[in-house]
LOSEVO-636709 format. One record per residue: chain; residue in one letter; residue number from 0; x, y, z of N, C-alpha, C, CB in turn. Coordinates in nm, 2 decimals. Each point is the difference from the previous one (the first is absolute). Glycine has a CB too. Layout:
REM residues N
(A,A,NUM,(X,Y,Z),(X,Y,Z),(X,Y,Z),(X,Y,Z));
...
END
This chain:
REM residues 182
(A,M,0,(14.67,8.81,5.32),(0.06,0.00,-0.14),(0.16,0.02,0.02),(-0.22,0.10,-0.10));
(A,P,1,(0.29,-0.20,0.06),(0.15,0.01,0.02),(0.06,0.11,-0.09),(0.00,-0.25,0.05));
(A,I,2,(0.10,0.31,0.00),(0.07,0.10,-0.08),(0.11,-0.07,-0.08),(-0.04,0.18,0.17));
(A,T,3,(0.04,-0.15,-0.30),(0.10,-0.05,-0.09),(0.12,0.09,0.01),(-0.17,-0.10,-0.16));
(A,A,4,(0.29,0.04,0.16),(0.12,0.07,0.02),(0.04,0.08,-0.13),(0.07,-0.16,0.17));
(A,V,5,(0.00,0.26,-0.16),(0.05,0.07,-0.11),(0.13,-0.07,-0.04),(-0.11,0.22,0.07));
(A,R,6,(0.13,-0.24,-0.20),(0.13,-0.07,-0.04),(0.09,0.10,-0.07),(-0.12,-0.22,-0.02));
(A,Q,7,(0.24,0.22,0.07),(0.10,0.09,-0.06),(0.06,-0.06,-0.12),(0.05,0.09,0.23));
(A,L,8,(-0.05,-0.02,-0.34),(0.05,-0.05,-0.13),(0.15,0.05,-0.03),(-0.24,0.00,-0.08));
(A,S,9,(0.27,0.13,0.13),(0.13,0.05,-0.01),(0.02,0.11,0.09),(0.00,-0.05,-0.23));
(A,Q,10,(0.13,0.09,0.25),(0.03,0.11,0.09),(0.13,0.06,-0.05),(-0.12,-0.10,0.20));
(A,S,11,(0.13,0.24,-0.19),(0.12,0.07,-0.03),(0.01,0.12,0.08),(-0.01,-0.08,-0.23));
(A,T,12,(0.13,0.12,0.26),(0.02,0.12,0.08),(0.02,0.11,-0.10),(0.10,-0.12,0.20));
(A,V,13,(-0.18,0.23,-0.19),(0.00,0.11,-0.10),(0.07,0.12,0.07),(-0.21,-0.09,-0.12));
(A,F,14,(0.23,0.09,0.24),(0.07,0.12,0.08),(0.06,-0.05,0.13),(-0.16,0.17,-0.11));
(A,R,15,(0.28,-0.14,0.13),(0.07,-0.01,0.12),(0.04,0.13,0.07),(0.09,-0.21,-0.09));
(A,G,16,(-0.14,0.23,0.21),(0.03,0.13,0.06),(0.06,-0.02,0.14),(-0.19,0.10,-0.14));
(A,R,17,(0.22,0.01,0.20),(0.06,0.01,0.12),(-0.10,-0.05,0.12),(0.14,0.20,-0.09));
(A,V,18,(-0.27,-0.17,0.07),(-0.10,-0.03,0.10),(-0.09,-0.11,-0.04),(0.01,0.23,0.08));
(A,F,19,(-0.04,-0.24,-0.21),(-0.09,-0.11,-0.05),(0.04,-0.04,-0.14),(-0.18,0.08,0.15));
(A,D,20,(0.13,-0.20,-0.19),(0.01,-0.05,-0.13),(-0.14,-0.01,-0.06),(0.21,-0.14,0.06));
(A,V,21,(-0.22,0.14,-0.20),(-0.13,-0.03,-0.06),(0.01,-0.12,-0.09),(-0.06,0.24,0.00));
(A,E,22,(-0.03,-0.33,0.03),(0.00,-0.13,-0.09),(-0.12,0.01,-0.08),(0.12,-0.14,0.17));
(A,R,23,(-0.11,0.07,-0.29),(-0.11,-0.01,-0.09),(-0.04,-0.15,-0.01),(0.08,0.20,-0.14));
(A,D,24,(-0.20,-0.24,0.19),(-0.04,-0.14,0.00),(-0.11,-0.01,-0.11),(0.06,-0.03,0.25));
(A,R,25,(-0.05,-0.08,-0.32),(-0.11,-0.04,-0.09),(-0.06,-0.12,0.07),(0.11,0.08,-0.21));
(A,V,26,(-0.25,-0.07,0.23),(-0.07,-0.10,0.08),(-0.12,-0.05,-0.07),(0.08,0.11,0.21));
(A,R,27,(-0.13,-0.23,-0.18),(-0.12,-0.04,-0.04),(-0.10,0.00,0.11),(0.10,-0.14,-0.17));
(A,L,28,(-0.20,0.22,0.15),(-0.10,0.03,0.11),(-0.09,-0.13,0.02),(0.00,0.26,-0.05));
(A,P,29,(-0.08,-0.27,0.16),(-0.09,-0.11,0.01),(-0.11,-0.01,-0.10),(0.05,0.03,0.24));
(A,N,30,(-0.08,0.09,-0.31),(-0.10,-0.01,-0.11),(0.05,-0.04,-0.13),(-0.11,0.18,0.11));
(A,G,31,(0.25,-0.21,-0.11),(0.06,-0.06,-0.12),(0.07,0.11,-0.08),(-0.18,-0.18,-0.02));
(A,R,32,(0.15,0.30,0.04),(0.07,0.11,-0.07),(0.14,0.02,0.05),(-0.22,0.12,-0.03));
(A,T,33,(0.30,-0.06,-0.05),(0.14,0.04,0.04),(0.01,0.15,0.02),(0.10,-0.20,-0.13));
(A,A,34,(-0.01,0.24,0.22),(0.02,0.14,0.03),(0.14,0.02,0.03),(-0.23,0.03,0.09));
(A,T,35,(0.28,0.10,-0.12),(0.13,0.05,0.04),(-0.01,0.09,0.12),(0.07,-0.02,-0.24));
(A,L,36,(0.00,-0.01,0.34),(-0.01,0.07,0.13),(0.13,0.06,0.03),(-0.18,-0.15,0.08));
(A,D,37,(0.19,0.27,-0.05),(0.12,0.07,0.05),(0.00,0.01,0.16),(0.02,0.14,-0.23));
(A,I,38,(0.07,-0.20,0.29),(0.01,-0.01,0.14),(0.12,0.07,0.06),(-0.13,-0.22,-0.02));
(A,V,39,(0.10,0.31,0.12),(0.11,0.06,0.07),(0.04,-0.10,0.11),(-0.08,0.25,-0.05));
(A,R,40,(0.22,-0.29,0.05),(0.05,-0.08,0.10),(0.08,0.09,0.10),(0.01,-0.20,-0.16));
(A,H,41,(-0.04,0.18,0.29),(0.06,0.09,0.10),(0.03,-0.09,0.12),(-0.13,0.20,-0.08));
(A,R,42,(0.25,-0.17,0.14),(0.04,-0.08,0.12),(-0.09,0.01,0.12),(0.23,0.02,-0.08));
(A,G,43,(-0.31,0.09,0.09),(-0.09,0.02,0.11),(0.05,0.12,0.07),(-0.05,-0.24,0.02));
(A,S,44,(-0.03,0.30,0.07),(0.03,0.12,0.07),(-0.05,-0.01,0.15),(-0.02,0.13,-0.22));
(A,V,45,(0.08,-0.04,0.29),(-0.05,0.02,0.15),(-0.06,0.14,0.01),(0.18,-0.17,0.10));
(A,V,46,(-0.29,0.17,-0.02),(-0.07,0.13,0.03),(0.02,0.02,0.14),(-0.17,-0.01,-0.19));
(A,L,47,(0.21,0.12,0.23),(0.03,0.03,0.15),(-0.10,0.09,0.06),(0.24,-0.03,-0.05));
(A,I,48,(-0.28,0.00,0.16),(-0.10,0.08,0.08),(0.09,0.04,0.13),(-0.23,-0.12,-0.09));
(A,P,49,(0.31,0.22,0.08),(0.08,0.04,0.11),(-0.08,0.08,0.11),(0.20,0.01,-0.15));
(A,Q,50,(-0.20,-0.06,0.27),(-0.07,0.06,0.11),(0.09,0.04,0.11),(-0.20,-0.13,-0.06));
(A,P,51,(0.23,0.27,0.08),(0.07,0.03,0.12),(-0.07,-0.03,0.13),(0.11,0.18,-0.14));
(A,D,52,(-0.24,-0.19,0.13),(-0.08,-0.04,0.11),(-0.14,-0.04,-0.06),(0.12,0.15,0.18));
(A,R,53,(-0.21,-0.21,-0.10),(-0.13,-0.05,-0.06),(-0.09,0.10,-0.06),(0.01,-0.18,0.17));
(A,A,54,(0.01,0.31,-0.14),(-0.09,0.10,-0.05),(0.06,0.08,-0.12),(-0.09,0.03,0.23));
(A,H,55,(0.20,-0.07,-0.27),(0.07,0.07,-0.11),(0.06,-0.09,-0.11),(0.05,0.18,0.17));
(A,V,56,(-0.04,-0.13,-0.29),(0.06,-0.07,-0.11),(0.10,0.10,-0.08),(-0.22,-0.16,-0.02));
(A,I,57,(0.32,0.10,-0.03),(0.09,0.08,-0.08),(-0.03,-0.03,-0.15),(0.17,0.00,0.18));
(A,L,58,(-0.21,0.11,-0.26),(-0.02,-0.01,-0.14),(0.12,0.07,-0.06),(-0.24,-0.01,0.03));
(A,I,59,(0.26,-0.01,-0.16),(0.10,0.07,-0.08),(-0.07,0.07,-0.11),(0.18,-0.17,0.06));
(A,R,60,(-0.12,0.29,-0.10),(-0.04,0.07,-0.11),(0.10,-0.02,-0.11),(-0.11,0.18,0.14));
(A,Q,61,(0.07,-0.23,-0.26),(0.09,-0.04,-0.10),(-0.06,0.03,-0.13),(0.09,-0.19,0.14));
(A,Y,62,(-0.01,0.23,-0.23),(-0.04,0.03,-0.15),(-0.01,-0.13,-0.07),(0.11,0.23,-0.01));
(A,R,63,(-0.22,-0.26,-0.05),(-0.03,-0.11,-0.08),(-0.01,0.04,-0.14),(-0.11,-0.11,0.19));
(A,H,64,(0.21,0.09,-0.27),(0.00,0.04,-0.14),(-0.12,-0.07,-0.09),(0.24,0.03,0.04));
(A,A,65,(-0.27,-0.15,-0.01),(-0.10,-0.06,-0.08),(-0.14,0.07,0.00),(0.12,-0.22,0.05));
(A,I,66,(-0.14,0.28,0.07),(-0.13,0.09,0.00),(0.04,0.14,0.01),(-0.13,-0.18,0.12));
(A,R,67,(0.25,0.22,-0.13),(0.04,0.14,-0.01),(-0.04,0.09,0.11),(0.00,-0.04,-0.23));
(A,R,68,(0.02,-0.02,0.36),(-0.04,0.08,0.11),(0.06,-0.05,0.13),(-0.21,0.05,-0.11));
(A,W,69,(0.22,0.05,0.21),(0.05,-0.04,0.13),(-0.12,-0.06,0.07),(0.17,0.19,0.01));
(A,I,70,(-0.14,-0.31,0.07),(-0.11,-0.06,0.08),(0.05,-0.03,0.14),(-0.10,-0.09,-0.22));
(A,W,71,(0.00,0.07,0.31),(0.03,-0.05,0.14),(-0.02,-0.15,-0.01),(-0.06,0.22,0.12));
(A,E,72,(0.16,-0.30,-0.07),(-0.02,-0.14,-0.01),(0.08,-0.07,0.12),(-0.03,0.01,-0.25));
(A,L,73,(0.00,-0.13,0.27),(0.07,-0.08,0.09),(0.13,-0.03,-0.07),(-0.21,-0.10,0.12));
(A,P,74,(0.33,0.09,-0.04),(0.12,-0.04,-0.06),(-0.01,-0.15,-0.05),(0.13,0.16,0.15));
(A,A,75,(-0.06,-0.19,-0.26),(0.00,-0.13,-0.05),(0.12,-0.02,-0.09),(-0.24,-0.01,0.01));
(A,G,76,(0.27,-0.11,-0.05),(0.11,-0.03,-0.08),(0.01,-0.15,-0.05),(0.11,0.19,0.12));
(A,S,77,(-0.04,-0.21,-0.22),(0.01,-0.13,-0.07),(0.09,-0.09,0.10),(-0.02,0.11,-0.24));
(A,I,78,(-0.01,-0.24,0.23),(0.08,-0.10,0.07),(0.11,-0.03,-0.10),(-0.20,-0.10,0.14));
(A,E,79,(0.32,0.10,-0.09),(0.12,-0.03,-0.08),(0.01,-0.15,-0.03),(0.12,0.20,0.09));
(A,A,80,(-0.04,-0.24,-0.19),(0.01,-0.14,-0.03),(0.06,-0.08,0.12),(0.04,0.05,-0.24));
(A,A,81,(-0.09,-0.15,0.28),(0.03,-0.09,0.11),(-0.01,0.07,0.14),(0.15,-0.11,-0.15));
(A,E,82,(-0.22,0.22,0.16),(-0.02,0.07,0.13),(-0.13,-0.04,0.06),(0.13,0.19,-0.09));
(A,A,83,(-0.12,-0.21,0.22),(-0.13,-0.04,0.07),(-0.08,0.12,0.02),(0.11,-0.18,0.13));
(A,P,84,(-0.25,0.16,-0.14),(-0.08,0.12,0.00),(0.01,0.09,0.13),(-0.15,-0.14,-0.14));
(A,A,85,(0.17,0.07,0.26),(0.02,0.08,0.12),(0.13,0.08,-0.01),(-0.13,-0.18,0.12));
(A,R,86,(0.23,0.13,-0.17),(0.13,0.07,-0.02),(-0.02,0.12,-0.09),(0.12,-0.22,0.02));
(A,A,87,(-0.20,0.20,-0.13),(-0.03,0.11,-0.09),(-0.08,0.11,0.07),(0.00,-0.17,-0.19));
(A,A,88,(-0.09,0.14,0.28),(-0.08,0.09,0.08),(0.09,0.08,0.09),(-0.20,-0.16,-0.01));
(A,R,89,(0.30,0.10,0.07),(0.09,0.07,0.09),(0.08,0.10,-0.09),(0.01,-0.20,0.18));
(A,R,90,(0.05,0.15,-0.28),(0.09,0.08,-0.10),(-0.09,0.12,-0.05),(0.15,-0.20,-0.08));
(A,E,91,(-0.26,0.17,0.02),(-0.08,0.12,-0.05),(-0.04,0.10,0.11),(-0.08,-0.15,-0.18));
(A,C,92,(0.05,0.10,0.29),(-0.04,0.10,0.11),(0.11,0.09,0.02),(-0.15,-0.16,0.12));
(A,A,93,(0.27,0.11,-0.10),(0.12,0.09,0.03),(0.03,0.09,-0.12),(0.10,-0.18,0.15));
(A,E,94,(-0.11,0.13,-0.27),(0.03,0.07,-0.12),(-0.10,0.12,-0.02),(0.09,-0.21,-0.10));
(A,E,95,(-0.22,0.18,0.12),(-0.10,0.09,-0.04),(-0.05,0.10,0.12),(-0.07,-0.18,-0.16));
(A,I,96,(0.08,0.14,0.28),(-0.03,0.09,0.11),(0.11,0.03,0.10),(-0.22,-0.08,-0.01));
(A,G,97,(0.34,0.01,-0.01),(0.11,0.03,0.08),(-0.01,-0.07,0.14),(0.03,0.22,-0.13));
(A,L,98,(-0.12,-0.31,0.14),(-0.02,-0.07,0.13),(-0.01,-0.15,-0.03),(-0.11,0.21,0.11));
(A,E,99,(0.16,-0.29,-0.01),(-0.02,-0.14,-0.02),(-0.09,-0.05,0.12),(0.24,-0.03,-0.12));
(A,P,100,(-0.32,-0.08,0.08),(-0.10,-0.05,0.09),(0.06,-0.10,0.10),(-0.17,0.04,-0.17));
(A,G,101,(0.15,-0.02,0.30),(0.03,-0.10,0.10),(-0.09,-0.12,-0.01),(0.09,0.18,0.14));
(A,R,102,(-0.21,-0.16,-0.19),(-0.10,-0.10,0.00),(-0.07,0.00,-0.14),(-0.02,0.02,0.26));
(A,L,103,(0.00,-0.13,-0.32),(-0.07,-0.01,-0.13),(-0.11,-0.09,0.02),(0.19,0.04,-0.13));
(A,E,104,(-0.31,-0.01,0.08),(-0.12,-0.08,0.00),(-0.05,-0.01,-0.14),(-0.06,0.06,0.24));
(A,R,105,(0.05,-0.18,-0.29),(-0.05,-0.03,-0.14),(-0.15,0.00,0.01),(0.21,-0.14,-0.07));
(A,L,106,(-0.28,0.22,-0.01),(-0.14,0.02,0.02),(-0.08,-0.07,-0.11),(0.04,0.21,0.10));
(A,A,107,(0.02,-0.21,-0.23),(-0.08,-0.07,-0.11),(0.09,0.01,-0.12),(-0.23,0.07,0.10));
(A,A,108,(0.18,-0.14,-0.20),(0.07,0.00,-0.14),(-0.11,0.00,-0.10),(0.20,-0.12,0.09));
(A,Y,109,(-0.18,0.21,-0.19),(-0.10,0.01,-0.11),(0.07,0.02,-0.14),(-0.16,0.11,0.16));
(A,F,110,(0.08,-0.15,-0.26),(0.05,0.03,-0.14),(-0.08,0.12,-0.04),(0.06,-0.24,-0.06));
(A,P,111,(0.01,0.35,0.03),(-0.07,0.13,-0.03),(-0.06,0.00,-0.14),(0.15,0.11,0.15));
(A,T,112,(-0.08,-0.18,-0.25),(-0.06,0.00,-0.14),(0.02,-0.14,-0.06),(0.06,0.26,-0.03));
(A,P,113,(-0.13,-0.35,0.07),(0.02,-0.14,-0.05),(-0.04,-0.03,-0.14),(-0.03,-0.07,0.23));
(A,G,114,(-0.04,0.17,-0.29),(-0.03,-0.01,-0.14),(0.12,0.01,-0.09),(-0.22,0.08,0.06));
(A,I,115,(0.32,-0.01,-0.02),(0.12,0.03,-0.08),(0.13,-0.03,0.06),(-0.13,0.17,-0.11));
(A,C,116,(0.13,-0.19,0.25),(0.12,0.00,0.07),(0.00,-0.10,0.12),(0.04,0.23,-0.06));
(A,D,117,(0.08,-0.30,0.08),(0.00,-0.10,0.11),(0.07,0.06,0.13),(0.00,-0.18,-0.18));
(A,E,118,(0.01,0.31,0.18),(0.05,0.06,0.13),(-0.08,-0.02,0.12),(0.10,0.18,-0.14));
(A,R,119,(-0.04,-0.23,0.25),(-0.07,-0.02,0.12),(0.05,0.11,0.10),(-0.03,-0.26,-0.05));
(A,M,120,(-0.06,0.33,0.11),(0.04,0.10,0.10),(-0.03,-0.06,0.14),(-0.05,0.19,-0.16));
(A,I,121,(0.15,-0.18,0.24),(0.00,-0.05,0.14),(0.00,0.12,0.08),(0.11,-0.21,-0.04));
(A,F,122,(-0.22,0.22,0.13),(-0.02,0.12,0.09),(0.06,-0.04,0.14),(-0.21,0.07,-0.13));
(A,Y,123,(0.29,0.03,0.18),(0.06,-0.02,0.13),(-0.02,0.12,0.09),(0.18,-0.14,-0.10));
(A,R,124,(-0.23,0.12,0.22),(0.00,0.12,0.09),(0.14,0.00,0.07),(-0.26,-0.02,0.05));
(A,C,125,(0.31,0.14,-0.05),(0.14,0.02,0.06),(-0.01,0.09,0.12),(0.11,-0.01,-0.23));
(A,Q,126,(-0.06,-0.05,0.34),(-0.01,0.07,0.13),(0.13,0.00,0.07),(-0.23,-0.07,0.02));
(A,E,127,(0.23,0.14,0.09),(0.13,0.02,0.08),(0.10,0.05,-0.10),(-0.05,-0.20,0.17));
(A,L,128,(0.03,0.31,-0.23),(0.08,0.07,-0.10),(0.12,0.06,0.07),(-0.20,0.04,-0.15));
(A,R,129,(0.32,-0.05,0.09),(0.12,0.06,0.06),(0.09,0.04,-0.12),(-0.02,-0.14,0.22));
(A,K,130,(0.12,0.23,-0.19),(0.10,0.04,-0.10),(0.09,-0.12,-0.02),(-0.01,0.24,0.07));
(A,P,131,(0.04,-0.27,-0.20),(0.09,-0.12,-0.02),(0.15,0.04,0.04),(-0.15,-0.08,-0.20));
(A,A,132,(0.23,-0.02,0.22),(0.14,0.02,0.04),(0.07,0.08,-0.11),(0.01,-0.21,0.12));
(A,E,133,(-0.04,0.18,-0.25),(0.06,0.07,-0.11),(-0.11,0.04,-0.09),(0.21,-0.12,0.02));
(A,P,134,(-0.22,0.25,-0.07),(-0.11,0.04,-0.09),(0.00,-0.07,-0.12),(0.02,0.22,0.09));
(A,A,135,(-0.14,-0.25,-0.14),(-0.02,-0.08,-0.12),(0.00,0.09,-0.12),(-0.13,-0.18,0.12));
(A,A,136,(0.19,0.14,-0.23),(-0.02,0.08,-0.13),(-0.13,-0.02,-0.06),(0.23,-0.02,-0.03));
(A,R,137,(-0.28,0.13,-0.03),(-0.12,0.00,-0.07),(0.03,-0.05,-0.15),(-0.10,0.19,0.15));
(A,D,138,(0.01,-0.23,-0.22),(0.01,-0.02,-0.15),(0.03,0.12,-0.06),(-0.15,-0.18,0.00));
(A,P,139,(0.23,0.19,-0.11),(0.03,0.13,-0.06),(-0.11,0.07,-0.07),(0.22,-0.08,-0.03));
(A,D,140,(-0.33,0.00,-0.01),(-0.11,0.05,-0.07),(-0.12,0.04,0.10),(0.07,-0.13,-0.20));
(A,E,141,(-0.04,0.13,0.33),(-0.11,0.03,0.10),(0.03,0.14,0.07),(-0.03,-0.25,0.03));
(A,E,142,(-0.07,0.33,-0.02),(0.00,0.12,0.08),(-0.12,-0.01,0.10),(0.12,0.13,-0.18));
(A,I,143,(-0.09,-0.17,0.30),(-0.10,-0.04,0.10),(0.00,0.10,0.11),(0.02,-0.24,-0.07));
(A,R,144,(-0.14,0.27,0.12),(-0.02,0.09,0.12),(-0.09,-0.07,0.09),(0.03,0.21,-0.13));
(A,P,145,(0.02,-0.27,0.25),(-0.08,-0.07,0.10),(-0.07,0.11,0.08),(0.15,-0.20,0.00));
(A,R,146,(-0.28,0.17,0.05),(-0.06,0.07,0.09),(-0.10,-0.08,0.09),(0.02,0.19,-0.15));
(A,T,147,(-0.03,-0.15,0.27),(-0.08,-0.08,0.10),(-0.14,0.06,0.00),(0.20,-0.06,0.15));
(A,F,148,(-0.30,-0.02,-0.16),(-0.14,0.04,0.01),(-0.07,-0.08,0.11),(-0.01,0.05,-0.25));
(A,T,149,(-0.09,0.00,0.31),(-0.09,-0.07,0.08),(-0.08,-0.10,-0.09),(-0.01,0.20,0.17));
(A,L,150,(-0.04,-0.31,-0.12),(-0.07,-0.08,-0.09),(-0.13,0.07,-0.06),(0.08,-0.21,0.14));
(A,D,151,(-0.14,0.29,-0.05),(-0.12,0.08,-0.05),(0.05,0.10,-0.11),(-0.12,-0.02,0.23));
(A,G,152,(0.23,0.07,-0.22),(0.06,0.09,-0.10),(0.03,-0.06,-0.13),(0.09,0.13,0.18));
(A,A,153,(-0.05,-0.26,-0.17),(0.03,-0.08,-0.13),(-0.13,-0.04,-0.06),(0.22,-0.09,0.10));
(A,R,154,(-0.32,0.06,-0.02),(-0.14,-0.03,-0.06),(-0.05,0.12,-0.06),(-0.04,-0.17,0.18));
(A,R,155,(0.05,0.29,-0.13),(-0.04,0.12,-0.07),(0.06,0.02,-0.13),(-0.04,0.10,0.22));
(A,L,156,(0.17,-0.13,-0.23),(0.07,0.02,-0.13),(-0.07,-0.09,-0.10),(0.22,0.05,0.11));
(A,I,157,(-0.26,-0.17,-0.07),(-0.07,-0.10,-0.10),(-0.14,0.06,-0.03),(0.12,-0.21,0.10));
(A,R,158,(-0.19,0.26,0.00),(-0.13,0.06,-0.03),(0.01,0.12,-0.10),(-0.09,-0.09,0.23));
(A,R,159,(0.19,0.17,-0.21),(0.02,0.12,-0.09),(0.06,-0.03,-0.13),(0.03,0.13,0.20));
(A,G,160,(0.00,-0.26,-0.23),(0.06,-0.03,-0.12),(0.15,0.03,-0.02),(-0.23,0.03,-0.09));
(A,Q,161,(0.30,-0.01,0.21),(0.14,0.03,0.00),(0.08,-0.13,0.01),(-0.05,0.22,0.11));
(A,V,162,(-0.02,-0.33,-0.08),(0.07,-0.13,0.00),(-0.07,-0.07,-0.13),(0.06,-0.03,0.27));
(A,V,163,(0.01,0.00,-0.37),(-0.06,-0.06,-0.11),(0.07,-0.14,-0.04),(-0.07,0.23,-0.09));
(A,D,164,(0.15,-0.27,0.18),(0.08,-0.12,-0.01),(-0.08,-0.12,0.07),(0.22,0.14,-0.02));
(A,M,165,(-0.25,-0.24,-0.05),(-0.08,-0.10,0.05),(0.07,-0.08,0.12),(-0.11,-0.02,-0.23));
(A,K,166,(0.24,0.00,0.22),(0.07,-0.07,0.10),(-0.01,0.07,0.13),(0.15,-0.08,-0.16));
(A,T,167,(-0.15,0.22,0.16),(-0.02,0.08,0.12),(-0.13,-0.01,0.06),(0.17,0.15,-0.08));
(A,V,168,(-0.27,-0.15,0.00),(-0.14,-0.02,0.05),(-0.01,-0.14,0.06),(-0.10,0.16,-0.19));
(A,V,169,(0.14,-0.25,0.13),(-0.01,-0.14,0.05),(0.08,-0.02,0.13),(-0.03,-0.09,-0.23));
(A,G,170,(0.15,0.16,0.24),(0.09,-0.02,0.11),(-0.07,0.07,0.12),(0.21,0.00,-0.14));
(A,L,171,(-0.27,0.12,0.12),(-0.07,0.07,0.11),(-0.12,-0.08,0.05),(0.09,0.21,-0.09));
(A,W,172,(-0.16,-0.27,-0.01),(-0.11,-0.09,0.03),(0.04,-0.11,0.08),(-0.11,0.06,-0.21));
(A,L,173,(0.22,-0.12,0.18),(0.05,-0.12,0.09),(0.03,0.05,0.14),(0.10,-0.11,-0.21));
(A,L,174,(-0.06,0.23,0.23),(0.02,0.05,0.14),(-0.13,-0.01,0.08),(0.19,0.15,-0.09));
(A,E,175,(-0.29,-0.13,0.02),(-0.13,0.00,0.08),(-0.06,-0.14,0.02),(-0.04,0.22,-0.10));
(A,G,176,(0.12,-0.32,0.06),(-0.04,-0.14,0.02),(-0.10,-0.05,-0.10),(0.05,0.04,0.24));
(A,R,177,(-0.07,0.03,-0.35),(-0.10,-0.04,-0.09),(0.04,-0.11,-0.10),(-0.08,0.23,0.04));
(A,G,178,(0.21,-0.24,-0.06),(0.04,-0.09,-0.11),(0.04,-0.14,0.06),(0.09,0.20,-0.13));
(A,P,179,(-0.11,-0.30,0.05),(0.04,-0.14,0.04),(0.16,0.00,0.00),(-0.23,-0.11,-0.09));
(A,G,180,(0.29,0.05,0.19),(0.14,-0.01,0.01),(0.04,-0.12,-0.09),(0.02,0.10,0.23));
(A,R,181,(0.10,-0.10,-0.29),(0.05,-0.11,-0.08),(0.14,-0.03,0.03),(-0.16,0.06,-0.18));
END
């Protein structure tokens, strides 16, 4: 059975922000009905899996106001306008953990919330970590505390419910070779 395309009837931007915009689309669905859909438009992001060696990973502890709690997570950040994803990964690694990768390996890319957002998260393993020539400045709204864990220790955080961030669970899963690379 062929899939009938959704037809866009109108589009307007209802919010412009620093990190994302929100568009309101009016569409005609394959069943003939019309719907109004609010879509978060995002330039995309990089998720870093910094490994000082094969048995360890660096996580960051950061306050996330949307859920009103401190969480352990993999470092990540938005891709700037006209910035290559690998360049964003190097920049974010230096900003968030104070180290830059000598080697980057792209592992996969996923859409975390495709029902409402077009953000694509690109996962990179960061290895051969070293101090940058010049320290990178953190975003003014970030208070980040990096810490090195064994991979087993990071998995224990997940099992105990101390990692509640999906990108971190997926990133650690990718290290085990369970995810398809893209």
